[in-house]
Each structure stands twice: as C-alpha cells, then as structure tokens.
C-alpha positions, -999 to +999 in steps of 0.1 A: -282+399-373-254+425-371-253+452-344-258+487-356-228+507-359-219+535-335-235+569-345-206+592-352-222+622-337-237+607-304-208+582-298-179+597-316-152+576-295-172+544-304-171+551-340-134+559-342-128+527-322-149+507-347-130+522-377-097+518-362-105+480-352-114+473-387-080+482-396-063+465-369-027+459-375-031+460-411-013+489-432-035+518-439-019+524-472-023+490-485-060+490-475-067+522-492-047+514-524-067+482-527-101+498-526-105+508-563-098+472-572-123+459-545-150+484-556-146+474-594-148+437-585-179+443-563-196+462-592-187+434-616-204+408-592-233+429-587-243+433-622-279+441-627-283+442-588-260+472-585-287+499-577-313+477-560-318+487-523-319+458-499-349+475-483-363+510-479-339+535-462-308+510-469-282+519-493-277+500-527-241+487-537-239+518-559-252+542-531-224+528-507-197+534-535-213+570-540-208+573-503-173+565-506-165+589-533-182+615-511-161+607-481-129+608-501-137+640-513-144+653-479-112+637-464-090+651-493-100+687-480-096+675-442-061+660-449-051+694-466-065+716-440-048+696-411-014+699-429-017+736-440-033+752-411-027+752-374-055+730-356-083+740-382-119+733-376-131+702-395-168+701-402-188+670-404-217+663-431-247+644-432-239+613-450-276+601-460-283+636-471-253+637-495-262+604-512-301+613-514-294+647-525-263+643-547-266+609-562-302+608-573-306+601-603-278+577-597-250+587-619-227+562-640-204+540-623-175+547-643-178+586-635-180+576-597-149+554-598-128+575-618-134+605-594-126+580-565-094+566-581-081+605-589-088+614-554-076+585-537-041+585-558-036+620-550-043+614-512-018+585-512+009+604-529+001+631-502+005+605-474+038+594-488+055+626-492+044+639-457+071+637-430+063+617-400+061+647-377+034+663-400+012+632-396+007+641-360-008+677-370-043+680-356-076+692-368-104+700-344-135+678-356-167+696-347-182+663-336-154+639-325-128+667-315-089+666-320-079+643-348-044+640-362-036+635-398-025+599-392-056+590-373-076+606-401-059+584-426-064+553-406-101+561-400-103+563-437-090+529-442-114+517-417-141+535-435-131+516-467-137+483-451-169+493-433-186+504-463-172+478-486-186+453-463-219+471-462-221+471-500-214+433-499-242+428-473-265+449-495-259+427-523-264+393-505-295+408-491-312+417-527-301+383-538-316+364-510 
C-alpha cells in the first residue's frame, strides 16, 4: 500500500519535497518534453479502461490526464506572472473541483492531449529563452509561499511523474 501524498495546502514543504524528489538529478526539461509521448502511450495501453475509476473518489487514467492539462494551463500563467511582474501573488486551485466540474462529461482524449502538447511546447520554449538570472524571479504562492520560476518549473516535472504514476496505478487497479 502506498502512503498518501502530502497535502499541498496543509503541508506545502512536504509537497514541494515530494515533487522535487521525484525529479532528483534528472533534467526537468527532458522529463517535461517526454510527458506527451508517455501520456499517449498510457492511453493506448489503457484502451477501453481509460475512463474506469479504480474506486469511487479516485481518478481514472483520463481524469489524471485531464488534471495534468489543467495544471499545465495554470502553470503557464504562473510562469508568465513570475517573469513579467515583481513578486506576483500566485493563487492555488482545487484540483478535485476542477476535474469534477470541468471534465464531466469527459471530453475526447485528442482534445485534451492537443491542448497539453501546445501549452507544454510553449512553456518549454519559454524556459529555453529565459536567462538564468530570470529563473530566480519569485512568485508568492498563497499556500506555499515564495517560489521561483526555476522551482516552479522543477515542481512541474515532478508533478508529471507523480500523476503519470497515479494514472498507471489506476489502470492496474481497474484491471486487477
């Protein structure tokens, strides 16, 4: 049995540590660049089990992916606020509410992945053209406190790994 992940609101430091730990010494750019391919592979593997929830209250593979799309939309704005403004306030969001309210009825996978791929590509291009000094610019996250653009970028890579693993576990659970 897997331990529950730390709550990003009640234990923000443990949440950050978890995501950073999932990246380890790996390159955040490579992790993020691989995500669209890994998502497509997982969807192909899931086949007819794509929308099946392992149990009530847990996300299906497709809902995990929908959350990753939501997160990419949110982080796209965060990156740009941090780079364009001085110490902007960064608001959080309720991921479960977003999945429940914005992705039901469940939309077509191709619509989701095309949105993700476009946002991810734009965000990777933004990272590549941002000077190293600007990667230290700070946003003030309402729940987690100061987070630099560089940290936010690394958290996104860890977030990819976390939710791809969650989606794989969901698929295994519905098939067992």
